[in-house]
N, CA, C and O of each residue as an XYZ file, in Angstrom:
888
protein
N     -30.731     27.293     16.945
C     -30.061     26.089     16.447
C     -30.306     24.908     17.387
O     -30.672     25.083     18.550
N     -30.098     23.718     16.860
C     -30.256     22.497     17.639
C     -28.868     21.987     18.016
O     -28.066     21.655     17.143
N     -28.588     21.928     19.304
C     -27.272     21.489     19.754
C     -27.188     19.961     19.833
O     -28.198     19.265     19.930
N     -25.959     19.474     19.788
C     -25.728     18.035     19.931
C     -26.013     17.602     21.363
O     -25.947     18.403     22.296
N     -26.327     16.337     21.515
C     -26.571     15.761     22.828
C     -25.890     14.396     22.866
O     -26.543     13.358     22.963
N     -24.555     14.425     22.787
C     -23.784     13.203     22.591
C     -23.999     12.172     23.698
O     -23.994     12.490     24.888
N     -24.189     10.921     23.259
C     -24.272      9.784     24.172
C     -23.371      8.696     23.594
O     -23.783      7.960     22.698
N     -22.131      8.592     24.110
C     -21.151      7.654     23.541
C     -21.655      6.220     23.431
O     -21.324      5.529     22.467
N     -22.439      5.762     24.386
C     -22.946      4.386     24.325
C     -23.880      4.225     23.137
O     -23.810      3.230     22.417
N     -24.756      5.203     22.931
C     -25.671      5.158     21.787
C     -24.894      5.194     20.485
O     -25.251      4.511     19.525
N     -23.823      5.995     20.449
C     -22.989      6.075     19.249
C     -22.338      4.731     18.952
O     -22.327      4.290     17.803
N     -21.802      4.081     19.967
C     -21.147      2.784     19.766
C     -22.135      1.741     19.241
O     -21.815      0.969     18.337
N     -23.325      1.729     19.813
C     -24.331      0.756     19.387
C     -24.787      1.023     17.952
O     -24.935      0.094     17.158
N     -25.006      2.283     17.631
C     -25.469      2.604     16.277
C     -24.369      2.367     15.256
O     -24.641      1.907     14.147
N     -23.121      2.678     15.621
C     -22.000      2.417     14.722
C     -21.917      0.928     14.394
O     -21.699      0.546     13.244
N     -22.092      0.099     15.409
C     -22.085     -1.362     15.211
C     -23.213     -1.772     14.269
O     -23.007     -2.590     13.372
N     -24.396     -1.210     14.470
C     -25.542     -1.533     13.616
C     -25.285     -1.120     12.163
O     -25.575     -1.877     11.236
N     -24.744      0.076     11.975
C     -24.462      0.560     10.614
C     -23.417     -0.325      9.933
O     -23.571     -0.694      8.769
N     -22.354     -0.662     10.667
C     -21.269     -1.449     10.074
C     -21.695     -2.878      9.762
O     -21.429     -3.380      8.669
N     -22.351     -3.535     10.708
C     -22.658     -4.956     10.573
C     -23.889     -5.217      9.711
O     -23.945     -6.219      8.999
N     -24.866     -4.329      9.769
C     -26.119     -4.583      9.062
C     -26.306     -3.677      7.838
O     -26.380     -4.173      6.714
N     -26.383     -2.367      8.041
C     -26.680     -1.470      6.927
C     -25.601     -1.477      5.850
O     -25.897     -1.652      4.668
N     -24.334     -1.284      6.267
C     -23.252     -1.172      5.286
C     -23.056     -2.468      4.507
O     -22.873     -2.432      3.290
N     -23.092     -3.598      5.180
C     -22.870     -4.875      4.503
C     -23.985     -5.194      3.521
O     -23.753     -5.855      2.509
N     -25.187     -4.731      3.813
C     -26.304     -4.951      2.897
C     -26.280     -3.996      1.714
O     -26.853     -4.284      0.664
N     -25.621     -2.869      1.886
C     -25.673     -1.812      0.875
C     -24.457     -1.749     -0.031
O     -24.566     -1.319     -1.179
N     -23.272     -2.181      0.476
C     -22.035     -2.022     -0.281
C     -21.290     -3.345     -0.433
O     -21.353     -4.221      0.430
N     -20.584     -3.463     -1.553
C     -19.724     -4.638     -1.755
C     -18.545     -4.570     -0.788
O     -18.275     -5.520     -0.053
N     -17.851     -3.437     -0.800
C     -16.732     -3.210      0.115
C     -16.619     -1.725      0.420
O     -17.028     -0.878     -0.374
N     -16.061     -1.426      1.578
C     -15.717     -0.050      1.924
C     -14.203      0.001      2.055
O     -13.622     -0.656      2.919
N     -13.572      0.784      1.194
C     -12.115      0.897      1.178
C     -11.700      2.216      1.818
O     -12.290      3.263      1.551
N     -10.685      2.151      2.661
C     -10.222      3.349      3.371
C      -8.726      3.539      3.157
O      -7.934      2.609      3.311
N      -8.368      4.740      2.806
C      -6.950      5.122      2.693
C      -6.671      6.222      3.710
O      -7.396      7.215      3.775
N      -5.631      6.045      4.492
C      -5.234      7.045      5.497
C      -3.807      7.471      5.205
O      -2.891      6.650      5.260
N      -3.610      8.735      4.898
C      -2.268      9.219      4.555
C      -1.349      9.303      5.769
O      -0.147      9.055      5.665
N      -1.915      9.652      6.908
C      -1.081      9.844      8.093
C      -1.925      9.628      9.333
O      -3.089     10.028      9.372
N      -1.343      8.996     10.352
C      -2.057      8.759     11.603
C      -2.490     10.087     12.210
O      -1.731     11.055     12.227
N      -3.703     10.115     12.700
C      -4.283     11.347     13.204
C      -4.166     11.398     14.721
O      -4.569     10.461     15.411
N      -3.624     12.471     15.229
C      -3.464     12.633     16.673
C      -4.822     12.778     17.354
O      -5.689     13.519     16.891
N      -4.988     12.063     18.453
C      -6.246     12.135     19.197
C      -6.361     13.439     19.986
O      -7.445     13.787     20.455
N      -5.250     14.161     20.134
C      -5.249     15.383     20.940
C      -5.336     16.662     20.123
O      -5.430     17.754     20.682
N      -5.306     16.531     18.815
C      -5.322     17.719     17.964
C      -6.724     17.950     17.420
O      -7.279     17.061     16.774
N      -7.315     19.119     17.661
C      -8.656     19.373     17.127
C      -8.648     19.351     15.598
O      -7.785     19.957     14.963
N      -9.607     18.655     15.024
C      -9.646     18.482     13.571
C     -10.913     19.078     12.985
O     -12.022     18.772     13.423
N     -10.735     19.922     12.005
C     -11.849     20.447     11.235
C     -11.923     19.594      9.965
O     -11.149     19.796      9.029
N     -12.846     18.653      9.942
C     -12.912     17.657      8.874
C     -13.810     18.174      7.765
O     -14.987     18.459      7.984
N     -13.242     18.291      6.572
C     -13.953     18.805      5.412
C     -14.195     17.654      4.449
O     -13.247     16.988      4.035
N     -15.450     17.411      4.086
C     -15.773     16.295      3.205
C     -16.723     16.738      2.097
O     -17.514     17.665      2.271
N     -16.630     16.061      0.964
C     -17.608     16.289     -0.105
C     -18.920     15.610      0.275
O     -18.956     14.733      1.138
N     -19.991     16.031     -0.384
C     -21.321     15.550      0.019
C     -22.117     15.152     -1.224
O     -22.692     15.998     -1.907
N     -22.139     13.840     -1.503
C     -22.854     13.364     -2.694
C     -23.913     12.326     -2.364
O     -24.616     11.858     -3.260
N     -24.043     11.956     -1.090
C     -24.973     10.884     -0.741
C     -25.483     11.038      0.682
O     -24.811     11.604      1.545
N     -26.694     10.519      0.909
C     -27.245     10.429      2.258
C     -26.324      9.628      3.161
O     -26.326      9.822      4.377
N     -25.537      8.731      2.583
C     -24.653      7.857      3.343
C     -23.484      8.606      3.992
O     -22.858      8.077      4.910
N     -23.182      9.804      3.542
C     -21.975     10.492      4.017
C     -21.926     10.628      5.534
O     -20.874     10.426      6.141
N     -23.053     10.966      6.148
C     -23.083     11.082      7.599
C     -22.814      9.755      8.289
O     -22.155      9.706      9.328
N     -23.335      8.670      7.700
C     -23.089      7.336      8.243
C     -21.608      6.968      8.129
O     -21.036      6.355      9.030
N     -21.000      7.354      7.004
C     -19.572      7.096      6.798
C     -18.759      7.795      7.885
O     -17.790      7.239      8.403
N     -19.162      9.014      8.222
C     -18.462      9.747      9.288
C     -18.505      8.956     10.597
O     -17.508      8.883     11.316
N     -19.656      8.370     10.900
C     -19.775      7.572     12.127
C     -18.859      6.357     12.085
O     -18.248      6.004     13.094
N     -18.760      5.710     10.916
C     -17.932      4.512     10.802
C     -16.446      4.821     10.989
O     -15.697      4.002     11.521
N     -16.029      6.006     10.548
C     -14.608      6.357     10.628
C     -14.196      6.787     12.034
O     -13.031      6.674     12.415
N     -15.169      7.280     12.795
C     -14.864      7.730     14.151
C     -14.508      6.546     15.039
O     -15.142      5.494     14.959
N     -13.544      6.705     15.843
C     -13.017      5.745     16.820
C     -11.830      4.983     16.250
O     -10.747      5.022     16.834
N     -12.002      4.284     15.113
C     -10.888      3.502     14.554
C      -9.886      4.370     13.811
O      -8.687      4.094     13.847
N     -10.351      5.404     13.144
C      -9.464      6.243     12.328
C      -9.340      7.660     12.885
O      -8.241      8.208     12.969
N     -10.462      8.239     13.259
C     -10.477      9.603     13.791
C     -10.965      9.504     15.223
O     -12.150      9.277     15.467
N     -10.060      9.673     16.168
C     -10.339      9.270     17.538
C     -10.817     10.384     18.461
O     -11.072     10.146     19.642
N     -10.938     11.591     17.934
C     -11.501     12.645     18.768
C     -13.017     12.484     18.850
O     -13.616     11.886     17.956
N     -13.654     13.007     19.909
C     -15.116     13.000     19.971
C     -15.702     13.677     18.726
O     -15.219     14.721     18.286
N     -16.736     13.070     18.176
C     -17.309     13.511     16.909
C     -18.418     14.540     17.104
O     -19.324     14.359     17.918
N     -18.324     15.618     16.342
C     -19.426     16.570     16.186
C     -19.610     16.787     14.692
O     -18.632     16.870     13.948
N     -20.851     16.880     14.256
C     -21.108     16.972     12.816
C     -22.187     18.014     12.541
O     -23.279     17.952     13.105
N     -21.872     18.970     11.670
C     -22.837     19.987     11.285
C     -23.808     19.383     10.274
O     -23.396     18.741      9.307
N     -25.097     19.596     10.509
C     -26.143     18.990      9.695
C     -27.234     20.022      9.443
O     -27.481     20.869     10.301
N     -27.878     19.973      8.312
C     -28.936     20.936      8.024
C     -30.031     20.822      9.079
O     -30.314     19.733      9.578
N     -30.636     21.944      9.411
C     -31.683     21.951     10.429
C     -32.829     21.026     10.033
O     -33.357     20.290     10.867
N     -33.210     21.067      8.761
C     -34.300     20.213      8.279
C     -33.937     18.743      8.426
O     -34.754     17.934      8.865
N     -32.697     18.399      8.055
C     -32.253     17.013      8.165
C     -32.212     16.532      9.600
O     -32.581     15.394      9.891
N     -31.761     17.402     10.507
C     -31.658     17.009     11.915
C     -33.038     16.911     12.561
O     -33.245     16.111     13.473
N     -33.976     17.724     12.090
C     -35.343     17.601     12.589
C     -35.953     16.277     12.153
O     -36.726     15.671     12.895
N     -35.604     15.824     10.938
C     -36.120     14.554     10.431
C     -35.471     13.372     11.128
O     -36.139     12.405     11.494
N     -34.137     13.463     11.310
C     -33.384     12.380     11.956
C     -32.824     12.899     13.281
O     -31.612     13.023     13.454
N     -33.730     13.197     14.207
C     -33.331     13.848     15.457
C     -32.405     12.987     16.311
O     -31.675     13.509     17.155
N     -32.430     11.657     16.094
C     -31.558     10.783     16.893
C     -30.081     11.023     16.605
O     -29.222     10.606     17.381
N     -29.779     11.694     15.493
C     -28.379     12.006     15.183
C     -27.776     12.955     16.220
O     -26.553     13.051     16.325
N     -28.603     13.649     16.978
C     -28.088     14.517     18.040
C     -27.255     13.713     19.031
O     -26.257     14.203     19.558
N     -27.677     12.467     19.282
C     -26.980     11.630     20.254
C     -25.608     11.183     19.751
O     -24.780     10.704     20.525
N     -25.376     11.344     18.444
C     -24.095     10.963     17.853
C     -23.198     12.172     17.612
O     -22.097     12.032     17.080
N     -23.668     13.374     18.007
C     -22.851     14.571     17.885
C     -23.294     15.552     16.822
O     -22.605     16.541     16.573
N     -24.442     15.299     16.181
C     -24.906     16.218     15.134
C     -25.527     17.468     15.750
O     -26.228     17.401     16.760
N     -25.254     18.604     15.121
C     -25.883     19.867     15.497
C     -26.309     20.574     14.222
O     -25.783     20.292     13.145
N     -27.254     21.485     14.339
C     -27.893     22.032     13.142
C     -27.253     23.320     12.649
O     -26.548     24.021     13.375
N     -27.536     23.599     11.370
C     -27.224     24.906     10.790
C     -28.352     25.257      9.833
O     -28.869     24.399      9.118
N     -28.720     26.515      9.831
C     -29.764     27.013      8.935
C     -29.237     28.253      8.233
O     -29.307     29.351      8.786
N     -28.704     28.094      7.007
C     -28.090     29.230      6.305
C     -29.082     30.316      5.894
O     -28.672     31.406      5.494
N     -30.374     30.034      5.987
C     -31.372     31.045      5.625
C     -31.633     32.019      6.765
O     -32.294     33.040      6.576
N     -31.111     31.702      7.957
C     -31.287     32.575      9.119
C     -29.906     32.956      9.659
O     -29.293     32.182     10.395
N     -29.414     34.148      9.297
C     -28.044     34.545      9.640
C     -27.680     34.401     11.121
O     -26.578     33.953     11.435
N     -28.580     34.768     12.032
C     -28.262     34.665     13.459
C     -28.069     33.220     13.878
O     -27.142     32.905     14.624
N     -28.937     32.344     13.405
C     -28.808     30.931     13.736
C     -27.558     30.326     13.097
O     -26.891     29.481     13.693
N     -27.251     30.771     11.876
C     -26.054     30.266     11.202
C     -24.800     30.633     11.984
O     -23.905     29.804     12.148
N     -24.729     31.882     12.471
C     -23.562     32.294     13.246
C     -23.501     31.551     14.577
O     -22.415     31.233     15.061
N     -24.668     31.271     15.175
C     -24.678     30.497     16.422
C     -24.101     29.107     16.177
O     -23.382     28.575     17.023
N     -24.412     28.518     15.025
C     -23.895     27.188     14.687
C     -22.393     27.230     14.482
O     -21.681     26.325     14.919
N     -21.903     28.270     13.821
C     -20.467     28.392     13.585
C     -19.719     28.601     14.906
O     -18.643     28.037     15.105
N     -20.278     29.396     15.790
C     -19.649     29.595     17.102
C     -19.657     28.290     17.900
O     -18.703     27.995     18.619
N     -20.717     27.523     17.776
C     -20.800     26.233     18.462
C     -19.721     25.285     17.934
O     -19.076     24.575     18.704
N     -19.533     25.284     16.611
C     -18.470     24.464     16.016
C     -17.101     24.915     16.507
O     -16.236     24.086     16.788
N     -16.903     26.220     16.611
C     -15.643     26.759     17.123
C     -15.389     26.279     18.548
O     -14.260     25.928     18.889
N     -16.419     26.260     19.375
C     -16.280     25.797     20.760
C     -15.829     24.340     20.818
O     -15.018     23.970     21.667
N     -16.352     23.524     19.920
C     -15.966     22.106     19.917
C     -14.489     21.954     19.539
O     -13.789     21.112     20.102
N     -14.023     22.752     18.606
C     -12.604     22.721     18.245
C     -11.740     23.178     19.426
O     -10.671     22.620     19.672
N     -12.208     24.187     20.144
C     -11.471     24.657     21.322
C     -11.388     23.577     22.396
O     -10.459     23.557     23.204
N     -12.375     22.677     22.393
C     -12.388     21.561     23.340
C     -11.658     20.325     22.800
O     -11.772     19.235     23.361
N     -10.908     20.505     21.706
C     -10.116     19.446     21.071
C     -10.975     18.306     20.526
O     -10.603     17.135     20.603
N     -12.116     18.669     19.981
C     -12.986     17.696     19.353
C     -12.821     17.739     17.836
O     -12.189     18.647     17.295
N     -13.396     16.747     17.160
C     -13.412     16.728     15.701
C     -14.763     17.257     15.225
O     -15.810     16.818     15.702
N     -14.739     18.191     14.294
C     -15.968     18.752     13.735
C     -16.024     18.424     12.245
O     -15.157     18.835     11.473
N     -17.056     17.678     11.853
C     -17.281     17.329     10.443
C     -18.136     18.397      9.779
O     -19.177     18.794     10.302
N     -17.682     18.854      8.624
C     -18.466     19.799      7.826
C     -18.592     19.274      6.397
O     -17.671     18.657      5.863
N     -19.733     19.528      5.799
C     -19.947     19.274      4.377
C     -20.231     20.641      3.750
O     -21.391     21.028      3.610
N     -19.166     21.382      3.368
C     -19.329     22.794      2.997
C     -20.121     23.046      1.714
O     -20.428     24.194      1.391
N     -20.458     21.962      0.967
C     -21.333     22.151     -0.182
C     -22.761     22.470      0.265
O     -23.566     22.987     -0.510
N     -23.058     22.154      1.519
C     -24.350     22.530      2.077
C     -25.456     21.529      1.834
O     -26.316     21.343      2.696
N     -25.457     20.888      0.700
C     -26.459     19.885      0.370
C     -25.845     18.872     -0.586
O     -24.773     19.102     -1.145
N     -26.527     17.762     -0.766
C     -25.988     16.720     -1.636
C     -25.864     17.226     -3.073
O     -26.792     17.812     -3.629
N     -24.686     16.981     -3.656
C     -24.412     17.357     -5.037
C     -23.860     16.138     -5.774
O     -23.312     15.227     -5.154
N     -24.006     16.126     -7.085
C     -23.459     15.031     -7.878
C     -21.958     14.926     -7.636
O     -21.267     15.938     -7.518
N     -21.463     13.697     -7.564
C     -20.054     13.462     -7.247
C     -19.122     14.173     -8.225
O     -18.053     14.644     -7.837
N     -19.528     14.250     -9.493
C     -18.660     14.838    -10.520
C     -18.835     16.346    -10.663
O     -18.156     16.958    -11.487
N     -19.709     16.952     -9.899
C     -19.960     18.382    -10.048
C     -18.735     19.199     -9.674
O     -18.130     18.985     -8.624
N     -18.377     20.133    -10.540
C     -17.302     21.090    -10.293
C     -17.777     22.461    -10.783
O     -18.433     22.534    -11.822
N     -17.472     23.536    -10.077
C     -16.764     23.548     -8.788
C     -17.643     23.021     -7.662
O     -18.851     22.856     -7.827
N     -17.020     22.758     -6.514
C     -17.758     22.230     -5.378
C     -18.652     23.291     -4.727
O     -19.623     22.968     -4.043
N     -18.307     24.555     -4.953
C     -19.133     25.670     -4.448
C     -19.312     25.640     -2.936
O     -20.428     25.495     -2.437
N     -18.205     25.778     -2.215
C     -18.265     25.831     -0.760
C     -18.898     27.134     -0.295
O     -18.737     28.179     -0.926
N     -19.612     27.055      0.803
C     -20.137     28.265      1.423
C     -19.022     28.932      2.229
O     -18.062     28.273      2.626
N     -19.148     30.228      2.468
C     -18.103     30.977      3.171
C     -18.051     30.681      4.663
O     -17.161     31.166      5.362
N     -19.000     29.887      5.154
C     -18.962     29.522      6.569
C     -17.675     28.810      6.933
O     -17.157     28.983      8.036
N     -17.153     28.010      6.012
C     -15.907     27.287      6.289
C     -14.749     28.263      6.410
O     -13.845     28.058      7.220
N     -14.770     29.335      5.603
C     -13.724     30.355      5.702
C     -13.766     31.061      7.042
O     -12.724     31.336      7.637
N     -14.972     31.358      7.521
C     -15.124     31.995      8.836
C     -14.584     31.082      9.920
O     -13.869     31.532     10.815
N     -14.921     29.802      9.845
C     -14.499     28.876     10.892
C     -12.984     28.694     10.879
O     -12.365     28.614     11.940
N     -12.381     28.628      9.699
C     -10.923     28.532      9.611
C     -10.261     29.783     10.199
O      -9.185     29.714     10.794
N     -10.919     30.903     10.022
C     -10.385     32.179     10.507
C     -10.449     32.288     12.024
O      -9.604     32.940     12.638
N     -11.454     31.649     12.634
C     -11.685     31.786     14.071
C     -11.355     30.536     14.868
O     -11.465     30.543     16.094
N     -10.958     29.474     14.205
C     -10.603     28.234     14.908
C      -9.338     28.442     15.730
O      -8.534     29.311     15.392
N      -9.133     27.675     16.798
C      -7.885     27.790     17.574
C      -6.688     27.490     16.686
O      -6.782     26.679     15.765
N      -5.563     28.142     16.960
C      -4.394     28.050     16.085
C      -3.837     26.639     15.975
O      -3.178     26.317     14.987
N      -4.088     25.792     16.967
C      -3.558     24.424     16.912
C      -4.447     23.484     16.102
O      -4.091     22.324     15.895
N      -5.601     23.971     15.642
C      -6.510     23.130     14.861
C      -5.954     22.880     13.463
O      -5.213     23.696     12.915
N      -6.330     21.734     12.902
C      -5.910     21.378     11.551
C      -7.116     21.030     10.692
O      -8.131     20.533     11.179
N      -6.977     21.305      9.412
C      -7.989     20.906      8.434
C      -7.663     19.490      7.978
O      -6.525     19.195      7.613
N      -8.656     18.624      7.998
C      -8.468     17.244      7.578
C      -9.416     16.963      6.414
O     -10.624     16.846      6.619
N      -8.878     16.853      5.179
C      -9.749     16.593      4.036
C     -10.118     15.108      3.929
O      -9.251     14.237      3.996
N     -11.391     14.841      3.764
C     -11.887     13.475      3.584
C     -12.742     13.443      2.312
O     -13.713     14.190      2.186
N     -12.372     12.578      1.382
C     -13.145     12.450      0.149
C     -13.816     11.084      0.112
O     -13.224     10.074      0.491
N     -15.060     11.073     -0.351
C     -15.873      9.861     -0.366
C     -16.427      9.662     -1.772
O     -17.074     10.551     -2.324
N     -16.168      8.491     -2.345
C     -16.660      8.168     -3.686
C     -17.434      6.859     -3.658
O     -16.999      5.881     -3.050
N     -18.577      6.850     -4.317
C     -19.412      5.651     -4.436
C     -19.334      5.174     -5.883
O     -19.660      5.916     -6.809
N     -18.893      3.918     -6.067
C     -18.560      3.460     -7.420
C     -19.159      2.077     -7.688
O     -18.939      1.135     -6.926
N     -19.915      1.970     -8.778
C     -20.379      0.661     -9.233
C     -19.314      0.053    -10.138
O     -18.735      0.738    -10.982
N     -19.065     -1.235     -9.952
C     -18.050     -1.914    -10.772
C     -18.624     -3.240    -11.278
O     -19.618     -3.253    -12.004
N     -18.000     -4.339    -10.897
C     -18.400     -5.645    -11.416
C     -19.351     -6.392    -10.485
O     -19.569     -7.592    -10.655
N     -19.914     -5.699     -9.509
C     -20.830     -6.340     -8.574
C     -22.132     -5.546     -8.499
O     -22.200     -4.381     -8.890
N     -23.161     -6.217     -7.984
C     -24.467     -5.574     -7.889
C     -24.427     -4.368     -6.965
O     -25.082     -3.357     -7.222
N     -23.658     -4.479     -5.890
C     -23.562     -3.402     -4.921
C     -22.369     -2.511     -5.245
O     -21.374     -2.995     -5.786
N     -22.445     -1.235     -4.929
C     -21.308     -0.340     -5.183
C     -20.211     -0.511     -4.138
O     -20.445     -1.025     -3.044
N     -19.015     -0.070     -4.498
C     -17.921      0.061     -3.549
C     -17.887      1.506     -3.037
O     -18.332      2.432     -3.716
N     -17.355      1.671     -1.842
C     -17.133      3.008     -1.299
C     -15.633      3.195     -1.114
O     -14.956      2.344     -0.537
N     -15.124      4.313     -1.607
C     -13.707      4.641     -1.445
C     -13.605      5.904     -0.602
O     -14.180      6.941     -0.936
N     -12.869      5.799      0.490
C     -12.698      6.916      1.421
C     -11.215      7.231      1.537
O     -10.404      6.354      1.835
N     -10.873      8.476      1.302
C      -9.484      8.911      1.425
C      -9.400      9.956      2.530
O      -9.922     11.063      2.398
N      -8.736      9.587      3.615
C      -8.475     10.524      4.713
C      -7.102     11.116      4.450
O      -6.086     10.446      4.635
N      -7.069     12.362      4.022
C      -5.820     12.980      3.584
C      -4.936     13.451      4.730
O      -5.194     13.162      5.898
N      -3.900     14.177      4.370
C      -2.986     14.741      5.369
C      -3.589     16.009      5.973
O      -4.332     16.733      5.311
N      -3.260     16.261      7.225
C      -3.768     17.455      7.887
C      -3.033     18.702      7.401
O      -1.877     18.642      6.982
N      -3.731     19.825      7.470
C      -3.174     21.126      7.089
C      -3.511     22.118      8.191
O      -4.691     22.330      8.468
N      -2.521     22.736      8.832
C      -2.810     23.697      9.901
C      -3.704     24.827      9.396
O      -3.534     25.299      8.273
N      -4.647     25.257     10.215
C      -5.495     26.378      9.799
C      -4.657     27.632      9.614
O      -5.035     28.533      8.865
N      -3.523     27.688     10.293
C      -2.645     28.863     10.168
C      -1.937     28.915      8.813
O      -1.307     29.919      8.481
N      -2.040     27.826      8.022
C      -1.416     27.827      6.696
C      -2.276     28.550      5.662
O      -1.821     28.810      4.548
N      -3.516     28.875      6.026
C      -4.411     29.597      5.118
C      -4.164     31.091      5.254
O      -3.825     31.587      6.329
N      -4.339     31.796      4.147
C      -4.055     33.236      4.146
C      -5.166     33.997      3.426
O      -5.903     33.444      2.609
N      -5.257     35.279      3.757
C      -6.192     36.140      3.053
C      -7.510     36.311      3.777
O      -7.620     36.042      4.973
N      -8.508     36.759      3.036
C      -9.832     37.028      3.586
C     -10.599     35.735      3.834
O     -10.136     34.648      3.487
N     -11.767     35.864      4.434
C     -12.632     34.708      4.682
C     -12.944     33.991      3.364
O     -12.894     32.763      3.283
N     -13.263     34.776      2.343
C     -13.571     34.167      1.037
C     -12.345     33.477      0.448
O     -12.452     32.387     -0.114
N     -11.192     34.108      0.578
C      -9.966     33.503      0.032
C      -9.630     32.195      0.751
O      -9.146     31.252      0.124
N      -9.878     32.134      2.038
C      -9.642     30.894      2.782
C     -10.629     29.811      2.353
O     -10.276     28.635      2.263
N     -11.860     30.219      2.090
C     -12.849     29.266      1.579
C     -12.387     28.673      0.266
O     -12.488     27.464      0.056
N     -11.882     29.510     -0.615
C     -11.401     29.058     -1.925
C     -10.234     28.088     -1.764
O     -10.160     27.085     -2.474
N      -9.319     28.381     -0.833
C      -8.161     27.509     -0.614
C      -8.582     26.122     -0.112
O      -8.042     25.107     -0.553
N      -9.544     26.086      0.808
C     -10.021     24.807      1.325
C     -10.761     24.034      0.236
O     -10.614     22.817      0.123
N     -11.547     24.737     -0.556
C     -12.262     24.085     -1.659
C     -11.285     23.487     -2.666
O     -11.498     22.378     -3.156
N     -10.228     24.211     -2.972
C      -9.215     23.700     -3.900
C      -8.528     22.463     -3.332
O      -8.252     21.507     -4.058
N      -8.253     22.489     -2.030
C      -7.615     21.354     -1.363
C      -8.464     20.090     -1.518
O      -7.950     19.028     -1.869
N      -9.761     20.214     -1.255
C     -10.626     19.034     -1.332
C     -10.865     18.616     -2.783
O     -10.941     17.424     -3.079
N     -10.984     19.580     -3.678
C     -11.189     19.256     -5.096
C     -10.005     18.477     -5.641
O     -10.185     17.489     -6.353
N      -8.799     18.910     -5.314
C      -7.593     18.220     -5.781
C      -7.564     16.777     -5.291
O      -7.252     15.863     -6.055
N      -7.889     16.573     -4.017
C      -7.882     15.217     -3.455
C      -8.976     14.357     -4.093
O      -8.760     13.176     -4.362
N     -10.137     14.945     -4.332
C     -11.243     14.203     -4.933
C     -10.926     13.799     -6.369
O     -11.259     12.693     -6.794
N     -10.282     14.696     -7.114
C      -9.907     14.379     -8.493
C      -8.828     13.308     -8.552
O      -8.858     12.445     -9.430
N      -7.873     13.355     -7.624
C      -6.833     12.320     -7.572
C      -7.429     10.964     -7.197
O      -7.008      9.927     -7.709
N      -8.401     10.986     -6.307
C      -9.069      9.746     -5.938
C      -9.796      9.145     -7.142
O      -9.778      7.929     -7.336
N     -10.423      9.979     -7.934
C     -11.107      9.502     -9.143
C     -10.131      8.823    -10.084
O     -10.433      7.766    -10.638
N      -8.957      9.424    -10.271
C      -7.959      8.821    -11.156
C      -7.461      7.483    -10.607
O      -7.233      6.543    -11.367
N      -7.297      7.404     -9.310
C      -6.868      6.152     -8.683
C      -7.897      5.045     -8.925
O      -7.538      3.904     -9.215
N      -9.168      5.392     -8.802
C     -10.240      4.423     -9.017
C     -10.285      3.986    -10.479
O     -10.457      2.802    -10.770
N     -10.133      4.925    -11.384
C     -10.142      4.605    -12.816
C      -9.026      3.632    -13.159
O      -9.197      2.741    -13.990
N      -7.876      3.814    -12.508
C      -6.714      2.964    -12.774
C      -6.739      1.653    -11.987
O      -5.810      0.851    -12.087
N      -7.793      1.433    -11.208
C      -7.919      0.235    -10.371
C      -6.714      0.039     -9.455
O      -6.274     -1.087     -9.222
N      -6.191      1.139     -8.944
C      -5.030      1.085     -8.062
C      -5.503      1.239     -6.617
O      -5.654      2.355     -6.120
N      -5.733      0.114     -5.952
C      -6.230      0.146     -4.588
C      -5.127     -0.192     -3.592
O      -5.410     -0.568     -2.454
N      -3.883     -0.062     -4.011
C      -2.759     -0.515     -3.190
C      -2.649      0.248     -1.863
O      -2.107     -0.285     -0.894
N      -3.145      1.459     -1.806
C      -3.026      2.251     -0.580
C      -4.323      2.240      0.254
O      -4.457      2.969      1.236
N      -5.256      1.400     -0.168
C      -6.518      1.280      0.541
C      -6.582     -0.059      1.289
O      -6.023     -1.062      0.845
N      -7.263     -0.048      2.410
C      -7.554     -1.289      3.133
C      -9.068     -1.406      3.282
O      -9.775     -0.399      3.272
N      -9.558     -2.616      3.419
C     -10.991     -2.835      3.550
C     -11.424     -2.575      4.985
O     -10.818     -3.085      5.927
N     -12.463     -1.789      5.142
C     -13.020     -1.507      6.459
C     -13.752     -2.745      6.966
O     -14.627     -3.274      6.279
N     -13.404     -3.206      8.151
C     -14.039     -4.391      8.732
C     -14.904     -3.993      9.921
O     -15.524     -4.851     10.548
């Protein structure tokens, strides 16, 4: 596996570049909803849906202002080989076709949680259509929930890209409430199903909010 090689200065500079140049050129607005302030001392296992290449960039934008733990992000080995500079922002690889490497990646993610860091996962494994159901999470998330430190929490993050009355799309991000990993029960597969249901419910509610044009709980990311 390819380990992260975090460089906070590089992360700050790239985050600024993404926010000021890339995001403003690509989106009309980025809206963020936060259900509850996130503790900087609590390790967070961040679970997000994956429908766009932009998702990893969104994770970078949310880090520091909203999610204040050091960022680590699981990324496909092929993707990280293509965009190797993501290592400096906390990305590490996973290759589900090689069981030994996959387990090494999961253990590496577990270590980051033990160090009170935030670990981003996209359990769908690859980009899927936003409306696709079921989300089809891999069982790796169930293993990680089973072996994560007891003080760790699951933090669901849903991301929707929506075209409306402007040439550029809007982005809606909902950072949900945390759920202790100890609240999950059953086998590894059963825990995977519970986490998938949690994110699916939040994603479906976000869709209804967007349909109703109810942005009252969202603020614009600046």
